N, C-alpha and C positions, 0 to 999 in steps of 0.2 A: 905799614902796618902789621905785615907779617913777614917781612924779612924772607920771601920765597923765590926760586927762579920759576917763572911760569911760561909757557909757549901752547899754541895751538898750531895743528897741522895746516901745511899750505893750502889744502881743498877747503878746510873748513873756515878759514879766515874771513873769507866774505861775507860770512853768516853770523860772526862773532858779534855777541853784545853783552853788556855786563854793566852793573850798577851796585855800587857800595856806599854805605852810610854808614856812620859812626858817632857814637855820643857817649858822654862820661855818664857813669854812673860809681858816684864814689872815686876811688882810687882805680877802676876797672875800666874797659871799652866795652860796650855793646855794639856789637857789628854787624849788620845784615847785608848779606850779599845775594844778588841773584844773577846768574850767569850761564851763557851757552858752553859747552863743552871745551875743556881744555886741560891740560897736564899741568901739574903743579909739584914743587919737590922742595923740600927744607932740607938741604945737604950739607954736609960737614964743612963743606967749602963756603956756604951761605952764613952758616952759624959763626965761622970763624970771621968772616967779614961783617956782620950785623948780629952779634950777640943779643939775646932780648930778654932771658932772666924772666919768663912769664909762663903761667899756667893757662892752659884753656880749656875751656869747656865749648865743645862744640855740636850741634844740633842741625841735622840734615832734615830741613823742613820738608822738602820735597825733590824727589830726583832720584838717580842712580848713578854708581859709579864706583871706583875702586878705590879702598883705601889702603895704602902701601906701608907696612912697616917692616923693616929690613927686608928678607927675601920672603915675605908673605904680604900676599896680596888679596883682600877679601872685599866681595861683591856686596855692597850695602844700599840700601834705599830709603824710602819716606820713614822718617822718624827716628833713624840711627842716631845714639849718643855717644859721644866720645870725650875721654880727657885726657891729657898728657902735657909735658913740658913742650917749650917751644924749642929749647935748644937740644932736643934728642931728635934724630931724622926720622922723617916721614914724608910721605906724599898722596898725591890723588891723581888719578887716571879717569878718562871716560869709560862708561860702560862698553866693552867691547860689541855689545848686540844692541848699541843704542840705534833706533832706526832712523834719526835724520840729525845732522848736524846743529840743526836750531833749538833742540831740545833745552829748557831752562832747567836749570838747577838752581834751588833756592836754600840758603843755609844760614844758620846764624853762629856766630861765636863770640863768648865772652873771654876777654884776654884781661888776667888777673896778674899782677905784679908779684912775684915770688914773697916778696916781704910782708904780703898780707898772710902768708901761712907761715908762722915762726915755728911750728911744731914740726915742718917737715926740712930736713937736711938736703940742701942741694947737693951737697959734696958727697954725701952716702946714698942717696935714692936718686936715681935717673928715670923718671916715670916716661916712658914712651907711651904714644897715643894708643888708648884701649878702649873697645868697645863694651858699653854699659848694655846688657842684654837681658838681665835678669828681671821677671815681672814682679819680684817682690824684694823686701829686706831693703839694703842701702841703696841699690840701683832704682827702686820704686821711689825711696824718698827724695833721691836726687833728682829724679826726673820730677816729681811732684813739685819740690821746691824751685827747680828750674821755671815751671810753668808760672808759679807764683811771682818769681823775679820779673818773668818777663812782662806780665801783665801789670805790675807796681813800679816797674823801671820809670816811666815818664814822671811819676811825682814822688820817687826817691831823692832825697837832698841830704846832705850833712852828715851826722851821726847815724841815721836812719840807713842812709845809701851804702854807708862804709859797712855797718852790721850785717846788713844782706848781703855785701859781695864777701865778708868774712865766714858768713854759714854756708853760702854756696860754695866755695871754694874747700872749706872744711869738710863738708859732706862729701865732695868729689874724692879727696885724698882718704877719707874714712872708706868709702867705697871698694878703693883701690887698696885699702890694707896696710897703707903707708905711715899710720899714725896709731899712737895708743889711744882707744876708745874711751880710757877713762880719764884722759885728761878733760880739765876743764873746757878748753875751747871745742872740743869734741862731743862733750856731752851737750853744749849750749848750741851746738850746730842740729844734733840729732833732735832736740828738742822743738827746734825751728823748722827741720823737716816735717815733725810729726805734726806741728801746729798747721802747717800750710796743708798738709794731707787732710787734716780734720776739717779744716775752713772748707775745701774744695769739696768734702764729703757732705758736710753741712748744706752748700749752697746746691748740690745736686738733689738732697732729698729734703729741701725745706719745706715742701707743701706735705710732707707725710706727717700726720697728727703723732704719730706714736715714735718718732725721732727722740732719740735719749742717749745717754751719756753712754749706757750699757751696749747699745746697739752700734755706736760709732766706733766703742773702744774694740768692739768685736771685728769690725770692718779693716780696723788697723791693726789687729791683733796684738795690742796691749791689754793690762787691765783698766778697770775702771778709774781705781787710784791713780794710775799713772796719766790717763788721761786728764784728770783734775790736775795733776801735777804740770803737764805740759801747759796747760791754759794759767795757771796761778802767775807767772812772773810778768805778764801783760796786765794783770790786775783787773781781768774780766773774765768772769767764771764762764764755763761752756753754757749754762742757761741763760745770763743774761747776754750772751753773744748771740744764742740762738734767737730771742727774743727781740734784740736789737734788729738782726739780719730780716727776721720776719717782719716787724714793722717799717722796715724801709723798703721791701718789696710790696707791701701792701701799699704804701705811700705812694711808690710810683705807679704802681697799677691805678690807682685813683686818679692819677692825673693822666695817664696814657690809655686807659681803657673804658673809655665813657659807656659801653655797653653792658659792661659788668656791673651786677648789683653789688652792694656793699656785702652782702652774705657770701657772694661768690668770690670776691675778692679776700674776705678774711679766710675762708677755706682755702683759696689757691696760695695763700701764705702760710698754710700748716696751723692756722687757729681753730681748735676744735669747739671752741666756746665763744659766742659773740660778744656776751658780757667782758670776758678777758680780753678781747682784740679792743672792746671800747676803751677800757679802762686803760690799756697799755698804750692806745693810740692817743688819748688825751694828754696822758703823763709826759708821752717823748714830745708831742707837738703842740700841745696847748689849745687844742680844738678838737672837734670830733668827727669821724670820716665824713659824714656828711655836709658838715661845714666847711672842711678842706675841699671836698667836690666842686662847692659852689662857688670858691673863690676864682 
């Protein structure tokens, strides 16, 4: 899967355990790994023996270790995010201060064929593994889109899967400064990243009756006009999206929270007005909230 050389020290071998699963998402592979301490390297020899022509997005979900690129080793921990090409040497090693050999490291990798990145010239640009650490800008867009990609991966098929993989890869190389941000593929990926962040912000603040385009645009650091343009290609406006998500939350609470009153559910879903909630619910589900609860 990775084309690497790996080993673990003799004294730690009796404690070694590992699990790896992989599934296709469009043209990419989504790989989940949980493993105890070992040393791994993608050397020039390994690259020559098994060229891979892939671009990786790697997320350290839980654990600590050394990321080695060239002659530089960096200690990284929970949440670290890296991107880079498979055919540029890199390596990983255990945290030298790790308390026990059985400590589990959990990470996720998305393996993307370079053919998905037509704007990136493999001959002129060799992107070594790079840590994305900025809490804002493209790094934040990339991290937000990665979270959305992982959540949606089990349901992504066909053209939707291919589009999601392209957007993730393009956001990564945009964050690396390796492509022209004015290219259509870059602007589409940036829009997808902003939309993913907007969706997450809406979900986190759905209960707020003052949730508005101006508020979400401020959180994203963009204008209200640009926020509306971000929603436009999907054919669902900001207000319609928020209404649909509120109705879905209310419907779920009606089914799963029998001790909550209908008024409490409406407020928990962000509806300030009960008549608005009742009209919207009947239009969406063809019945009243009370009738839905009695089914």
